[in-house]
C-alpha positions in Angstrom: -10.1 69.8 24.8 -12.6 70.0 27.7 -15.4 70.3 25.1 -14.7 66.8 23.8 -18.3 65.3 25.3 -21.2 63.5 23.7 -23.8 66.3 22.6 -27.5 65.7 22.0 -30.5 67.4 20.0 -34.1 66.5 21.8 -37.1 67.3 19.8 -39.5 65.4 22.5 -40.5 62.4 20.7 -36.7 61.8 19.3 -33.3 62.3 20.1 -30.1 62.2 18.1 -26.7 62.2 19.7 -23.2 62.5 18.7 -20.0 62.4 20.0 -17.1 65.2 19.8 -13.3 64.6 20.4 -11.0 67.4 20.4 -7.7 66.6 19.5 -5.3 69.3 21.0 -2.6 71.0 18.7 0.9 70.0 19.7 2.7 72.9 21.5 5.8 73.7 19.4 8.6 76.2 19.7 8.2 79.5 17.7 11.6 80.6 18.9 14.0 78.3 20.7 17.0 79.1 23.4 20.1 80.8 22.0 23.3 80.1 23.3 24.7 82.9 25.8 28.0 83.8 27.1 28.0 85.6 30.4 30.6 86.7 32.7 31.0 85.2 36.1 28.8 86.8 38.7 26.3 88.5 36.5 22.9 87.7 35.6 21.9 85.6 32.2 18.2 85.3 31.1 17.2 82.3 28.8 14.3 83.1 26.5 12.2 80.8 24.4 8.7 81.3 22.7 5.6 79.0 22.5 3.1 78.4 19.9 0.6 78.4 23.1 0.2 80.8 25.5 0.5 79.5 28.9 1.8 76.0 28.0 3.7 74.0 31.1 7.0 74.7 30.8 10.0 72.4 32.7 13.3 73.9 32.7 16.4 71.7 33.1 19.9 71.7 33.6 21.4 68.8 31.4 19.1 65.9 33.2 18.6 68.1 36.1 15.4 69.4 36.9 15.2 73.3 38.1 13.2 74.7 41.0 12.6 78.4 41.4 15.3 79.6 44.2 17.7 82.5 44.9 19.4 81.2 41.8 17.2 80.5 39.5 13.9 82.2 38.6 11.0 81.5 36.1 8.7 83.8 34.1 5.7 83.1 31.7 4.0 85.7 30.1 1.8 84.8 27.1 4.0 82.5 24.8 7.1 83.7 26.2 8.9 81.4 28.8 12.1 82.8 30.7 14.7 81.5 32.9 16.8 83.7 35.1 20.2 82.6 36.2 21.7 85.0 38.8 25.5 85.0 39.9 26.6 83.0 37.2 29.4 80.4 37.9 31.6 78.2 35.9 29.4 75.5 36.8 26.8 76.9 35.4 28.1 76.4 32.1 
């Protein structure tokens, strides 16, 4: 996308211009989240794989956006995004 711009070829007495518009490829899930079961007090890791490395990921529980804390840890390496939930309780279901 950052290559989108107007380009020109200049030969001194004349110039030719063209506009390049680059359309971004949509980010898709290569592997979606899977249902998990866990015992209370344990740690759970939810993982998904994206079609584009470094894509921005927002983790949510229902309609609530999650933020990194002692409870939640986010990891993202390449195309893999992970949510780690520590010390799970029944309210985390």
